[in-house]
C-alpha positions as CSV (number, residue, x, y, z in Angstrom):
1,M,27.2,1.9,10.7
2,M,25.5,4.3,12.5
3,N,23.4,2.8,15.3
4,L,19.9,4.5,16.4
5,Q,21.3,6.3,19.4
6,Q,24.0,7.7,17.2
7,T,21.3,8.6,14.4
8,Y,18.7,10.0,16.6
9,A,21.1,11.4,19.3
10,G,18.9,9.7,21.4
11,V,15.3,8.3,21.5
12,D,12.8,7.7,24.6
13,P,12.5,4.3,24.7
14,I,8.6,4.3,26.0
15,L,6.8,6.4,23.5
16,T,9.1,5.1,21.1
17,T,7.9,1.9,21.7
18,L,4.4,3.1,21.6
19,A,4.7,4.8,18.2
20,Q,6.3,1.4,16.8
21,G,3.1,-0.6,17.7
22,F,0.5,1.9,17.2
23,M,-2.1,0.1,15.4
24,L,-3.7,1.1,11.8
25,P,-7.2,0.7,11.8
26,A,-9.1,-2.0,9.3
27,T,-9.4,-0.4,7.0
28,N,-6.0,1.0,6.7
29,I,-4.5,0.4,2.9
30,A,-1.1,2.0,2.7
31,N,0.4,-1.2,4.3
32,F,-1.9,-3.5,2.9
33,I,-0.7,-2.2,-0.3
34,A,3.2,-1.6,0.4
35,P,3.8,-3.8,3.2
36,V,7.1,-2.6,5.2
37,V,10.6,-2.9,4.6
38,D,13.0,-3.0,7.0
39,T,16.5,-0.7,5.6
40,P,19.7,0.1,7.5
41,T,21.1,2.7,5.0
42,R,18.4,5.6,4.0
43,A,19.5,4.8,0.1
44,G,20.0,1.9,-1.7
45,R,19.2,-0.2,-4.8
46,I,15.6,-2.2,-5.8
47,L,16.0,-5.6,-7.5
48,R,13.8,-5.6,-10.4
49,F,13.3,-9.5,-11.2
50,G,13.1,-10.7,-15.3
51,K,11.0,-13.6,-16.4
52,E,13.6,-16.0,-17.0
53,Q,12.7,-18.4,-14.6
54,F,9.2,-19.2,-16.7
55,A,11.8,-20.0,-19.9
56,I,11.3,-23.6,-21.6
57,N,14.8,-25.3,-21.4
58,D,16.1,-28.4,-22.3
59,F,18.4,-30.1,-19.9
60,R,19.1,-33.4,-21.5
61,R,22.1,-34.0,-21.8
62,A,24.3,-36.5,-24.0
63,Y,27.7,-38.1,-22.0
64,G,30.6,-36.4,-21.9
65,T,29.0,-32.7,-22.6
66,N,28.9,-29.9,-21.6
67,I,25.9,-29.6,-18.2
68,P,23.2,-27.1,-19.5
69,Y,23.4,-24.8,-16.4
70,V,20.8,-21.5,-15.9
71,Q,21.7,-18.0,-14.4
72,S,19.0,-15.4,-13.0
73,R,19.1,-11.7,-14.5
74,Y,17.9,-9.1,-12.7
75,D,17.5,-5.6,-13.1
76,S,18.1,-2.9,-10.2
77,E,17.3,1.0,-9.4
78,P,18.7,3.4,-6.9
79,Y,16.1,4.9,-4.0
80,A,15.8,7.1,-1.3
81,L,14.6,7.8,2.1
82,E,12.1,10.9,3.0
83,Q,12.0,11.9,6.0
84,E,8.7,12.9,7.6
85,V,8.4,14.0,11.2
86,V,5.7,15.7,13.6
87,A,5.9,17.1,17.3
88,W,3.4,17.6,19.3
89,E,3.3,19.7,22.1
90,L,1.6,20.4,25.4
91,P,1.6,23.3,27.7
92,E,3.0,23.1,31.3
93,E,-0.7,23.8,32.8
94,V,-2.5,21.0,31.1
95,I,0.1,18.8,31.7
96,E,-0.3,19.7,35.6
97,N,-4.4,19.3,35.0
98,A,-3.8,16.1,33.7
99,G,-1.9,14.4,36.7
100,E,-4.5,16.0,39.2
101,G,-7.4,14.4,40.8
102,P,-8.7,10.3,40.1
103,A,-9.2,10.9,36.9
104,Q,-5.1,11.0,35.7
105,V,-4.6,11.4,31.9
106,D,-1.5,10.2,30.4
107,L,-0.7,13.0,28.0
108,R,2.2,12.5,26.5
109,A,0.6,8.5,25.7
110,I,-2.3,10.6,23.1
111,E,-0.4,13.1,21.5
112,T,2.3,10.3,20.4
113,R,-0.8,8.7,19.1
114,N,-2.3,10.9,17.7
115,A,0.7,12.6,16.0
116,M,0.4,8.7,14.5
117,S,-2.7,8.9,13.0
118,R,-1.7,11.9,11.9
119,L,1.9,10.5,9.9
120,M,0.0,7.2,9.0
121,N,-3.5,9.4,7.6
122,A,-0.4,11.5,5.3
123,Y,0.7,8.1,4.4
124,E,-2.7,6.6,3.0
125,Y,-2.5,9.6,0.9
126,T,1.2,9.7,0.1
127,V,0.4,5.6,-1.1
128,S,-2.9,6.5,-2.9
129,Q,-1.6,8.7,-5.1
130,A,1.6,6.5,-6.1
131,V,-0.7,4.0,-7.3
132,T,-4.1,6.0,-8.7
133,V,-2.4,10.1,-10.2
134,T,-3.3,9.9,-13.9
135,G,-1.3,13.0,-15.0
136,T,1.3,14.0,-16.7
137,Y,3.7,14.1,-13.3
138,N,4.4,11.4,-10.4
139,P,7.6,11.5,-8.4
140,Y,7.0,7.5,-7.9
141,E,7.6,7.1,-11.5
142,P,10.9,7.4,-13.9
143,N,10.9,11.1,-15.6
144,T,13.5,10.5,-18.7
145,G,11.9,13.5,-20.4
146,A,9.7,15.5,-21.9
147,G,6.3,12.5,-22.2
148,A,8.1,10.0,-20.5
149,Q,5.5,9.5,-17.5
150,D,2.0,8.9,-18.4
151,G,0.2,8.3,-14.5
152,L,0.4,5.4,-12.7
153,G,-3.7,4.5,-12.9
154,F,-3.3,1.6,-14.9
155,T,-6.3,1.8,-16.6
156,S,-9.5,3.4,-17.7
157,W,-12.6,1.3,-18.2
158,T,-12.8,2.2,-21.6
159,T,-9.2,0.7,-22.5
160,F,-10.0,-2.0,-20.0
161,N,-13.3,-2.7,-21.9
162,T,-11.9,-2.0,-25.4
163,A,-9.3,-4.8,-24.5
164,Y,-11.8,-7.6,-23.0
165,G,-12.3,-9.3,-25.8
166,S,-15.7,-8.5,-27.2
167,A,-17.3,-6.2,-29.2
168,S,-19.3,-5.3,-26.5
169,G,-16.8,-5.6,-23.8
170,P,-18.3,-6.1,-19.7
171,S,-20.9,-4.2,-18.7
172,A,-19.9,-1.6,-15.9
173,W,-20.4,-2.3,-12.1
174,S,-23.1,0.2,-12.0
175,S,-25.2,-2.0,-14.8
176,L,-27.5,-4.7,-13.5
177,T,-25.8,-7.0,-16.0
178,S,-22.7,-6.2,-14.7
179,N,-20.5,-10.0,-13.5
180,P,-17.6,-8.8,-11.5
181,I,-16.5,-12.0,-11.2
182,E,-16.1,-12.0,-15.2
183,D,-14.1,-8.9,-14.5
184,V,-11.9,-9.6,-12.2
185,L,-11.1,-13.6,-13.7
186,T,-9.8,-11.1,-16.6
187,L,-7.8,-8.5,-14.5
188,K,-5.8,-11.8,-13.3
189,R,-5.1,-13.0,-16.3
190,S,-3.8,-10.1,-17.4
191,V,-1.3,-9.8,-14.4
192,A,-0.5,-13.7,-14.6
193,N,0.6,-13.6,-18.0
194,Q,3.1,-10.8,-16.8
195,I,4.6,-12.1,-13.4
196,G,3.5,-15.4,-14.0
197,I,1.1,-15.6,-10.9
198,R,-2.3,-14.4,-9.9
199,P,-3.2,-11.6,-7.4
200,N,-3.8,-12.6,-4.0
201,S,-5.1,-8.8,-2.6
202,M,-7.4,-6.3,-4.2
203,V,-9.0,-2.7,-2.8
204,V,-11.8,-1.1,-4.1
205,G,-13.1,2.4,-3.1
206,T,-16.4,2.9,-1.4
207,A,-18.6,3.4,-3.9
208,V,-17.4,-0.1,-5.6
209,F,-18.0,-1.8,-2.2
210,D,-21.7,-0.1,-1.6
211,Q,-22.1,-1.7,-5.7
212,L,-21.0,-5.1,-5.2
213,L,-23.2,-5.5,-1.4
214,T,-26.3,-5.4,-3.9
215,N,-24.7,-6.7,-7.3
216,Q,-27.3,-9.5,-8.2
217,A,-24.7,-11.8,-10.4
218,I,-23.1,-12.0,-6.4
219,L,-26.3,-12.4,-4.3
220,E,-27.5,-14.7,-6.6
221,R,-24.6,-16.9,-6.9
222,I,-24.1,-16.9,-2.9
223,K,-27.9,-17.4,-1.9
224,Y,-27.5,-21.6,-2.4
225,T,-23.8,-21.4,-0.4
226,T,-24.3,-19.4,2.4
227,A,-27.0,-17.5,5.0
228,D,-24.0,-15.2,5.8
229,S,-24.5,-11.0,4.7
230,I,-21.7,-9.9,2.1
231,D,-18.8,-8.4,3.6
232,T,-15.2,-7.9,2.9
233,D,-14.0,-11.8,4.1
234,M,-17.2,-12.7,1.9
235,L,-15.9,-11.2,-1.1
236,A,-11.9,-12.3,-1.1
237,R,-13.5,-15.6,-1.2
238,Y,-15.7,-15.0,-3.9
239,F,-12.6,-13.2,-5.8
240,G,-10.4,-15.5,-4.8
241,L,-8.2,-13.1,-2.7
242,E,-6.1,-15.5,-0.5
243,R,-4.2,-12.5,1.4
244,G,-7.6,-10.4,1.7
245,L,-9.7,-7.6,0.0
246,R,-9.8,-4.0,1.4
247,V,-12.0,-0.8,1.3
248,A,-11.3,2.3,1.4
249,E,-12.4,4.4,3.6
250,G,-9.4,7.4,4.4
251,R,-10.1,10.9,3.9
252,Y,-8.2,13.8,3.7
253,L,-8.7,17.3,4.0
254,A,-9.0,19.5,0.8
255,T,-8.2,22.5,0.7
256,D,-12.0,23.9,0.0
257,G,-13.1,22.0,3.5
258,S,-14.4,19.2,2.3
259,L,-13.3,15.2,2.8
260,Q,-12.4,13.7,-0.2
261,P,-11.5,9.9,-0.4
262,V,-7.9,9.4,-0.4
263,F,-8.1,6.0,-2.8
264,P,-11.2,6.7,-6.4
265,E,-14.5,5.8,-5.1
266,N,-15.0,3.9,-8.1
267,G,-11.7,2.9,-8.9
268,I,-10.4,-0.8,-7.9
269,L,-6.7,-2.2,-7.2
270,L,-6.0,-6.3,-7.4
271,F,-2.3,-7.6,-7.2
272,Y,-0.3,-9.4,-5.4
273,S,2.1,-9.2,-2.6
274,P,3.8,-12.7,-1.3
275,N,3.4,-11.0,2.5
276,G,0.6,-10.7,4.3
277,P,-0.8,-7.5,5.8
278,S,0.6,-5.5,8.2
279,D,-1.3,-4.1,11.1
280,S,1.0,-1.6,12.8
281,V,3.7,0.4,11.7
282,M,6.0,-2.3,12.0
283,P,8.0,-4.7,10.0
284,A,5.2,-7.2,7.9
285,G,5.8,-10.6,8.8
286,G,8.0,-12.6,5.8
287,A,8.6,-9.0,4.1
288,N,11.5,-8.7,2.4
289,A,13.0,-5.7,-0.1
290,A,14.4,-8.7,-2.6
291,T,10.9,-10.5,-3.1
292,P,9.1,-9.5,-6.4
293,A,5.5,-8.2,-5.2
294,F,3.6,-4.8,-6.5
295,A,5.3,-2.8,-4.4
296,Y,7.2,-1.8,-0.7
297,T,7.3,0.8,1.7
298,Y,11.4,0.8,2.8
299,Q,11.5,2.5,5.7
300,L,14.8,2.5,8.1
301,T,15.5,0.9,11.0
302,G,14.6,2.1,14.4
303,T,12.1,4.5,12.5
304,P,9.0,5.6,13.9
305,A,11.2,6.9,16.9
306,V,10.9,9.8,19.5
307,R,13.5,12.1,20.9
308,P,13.0,12.7,24.1
309,E,10.7,16.1,24.6
310,Y,12.2,19.2,25.3
311,Y,11.1,22.9,27.6
312,I,10.5,25.2,25.9
313,R,10.3,28.5,28.2
314,E,9.5,31.4,26.1
315,R,5.9,29.3,25.5
316,R,5.6,27.2,28.6
317,V,5.5,24.1,26.3
318,V,6.6,20.6,26.1
319,R,7.7,19.6,23.1
320,A,8.6,15.8,21.8
321,E,9.3,14.9,17.7
322,I,8.5,11.8,16.4
323,T,10.6,11.2,13.1
324,V,10.1,8.8,10.7
325,E,12.1,7.6,7.4
326,R,10.4,5.8,4.4
327,V,9.1,5.7,1.0
328,V,7.2,3.9,-1.1
329,N,8.1,2.2,-4.2
330,L,6.4,0.3,-6.7
331,V,8.4,-2.4,-7.7
332,G,6.2,-4.5,-9.7
333,L,5.0,-2.4,-12.9
334,G,5.3,-4.0,-15.8
335,S,7.0,-2.7,-19.0
336,T,4.4,0.2,-20.1
337,G,3.3,1.0,-16.7
338,L,-0.1,-0.6,-16.7
339,I,-0.2,-4.3,-15.8
340,G,2.4,-5.8,-13.8
341,S,2.4,-7.2,-10.4
342,G,-1.1,-5.3,-10.2
343,A,-3.8,-3.9,-12.5
344,M,-6.1,-1.2,-11.3
345,V,-9.3,0.0,-13.1
346,T,-9.7,3.9,-12.1
347,D,-13.7,4.4,-13.2
348,I,-15.7,0.3,-13.3
349,L,-18.8,2.4,-12.2
350,S,-19.0,4.4,-15.3
């Protein structure tokens, strides 16, 4: 197996440590949805577990008869990491100016952090697209022929409303008569019916979060129990989400020059993950590629890595490159692609 030195022909240990210790913003959803799992190879197989552990068996036996046994069954499918590389450059004059005077600045560290911020912002978009895209093509969904892909925007409000079990269905969360806790419990039961355990995590769009802050049902329920204002921690407790709730604040620059949300402003995603959220690009505590969950980020061991900087004489600039190899994989999709270890409503305010 190649080690890090052989793979990258040498790395800058200081800047690599800085890149790997890069702290994600509190509103990060990429590593919250898909915790990082270290993998030593650029390709491998993902385990998909069955429901056999929930089967009811008769383990009683008569003397002298065969001993009952159990055998776990799981399927697997291949994955391949994708390489992302970003380089930063500094003119030699800028480096010289930064090192003069009493206010000396470590431009190399600043540029490394800026480059890592760009990488993670792009990855926020990648993960959000993998979860929410509702078109005819999705690179993270198997394509076995025309019409095989239906997108991963698990369900719309109309579909959820129809499946609610009553003629009228629930009220959209923008309605004064809405009761979000009932809808969340319904979605949690739907997931539990697929994986045997209820979701412990939630991501909401900014418009959904703003609506929850003024929701009458929530305000009425908490006014006798706490004097605290509504925030993400309180909402997580209210919905019974042990792992937490995140508001997707991330934005990306659209082709028309406007800043657009990476996650639907009026969408919610409920899912199960056995790991705590990671606050950096390092692997999350306890993450394991063989543990069933909603999604994981498979990331090559030793990345992100910063190659030693080098001088480009023609332009008189110092350049360094940051490389990370990873891929997000939704490992907990249901057989229909709608409800698995996660459930999403893309337009819950409508």
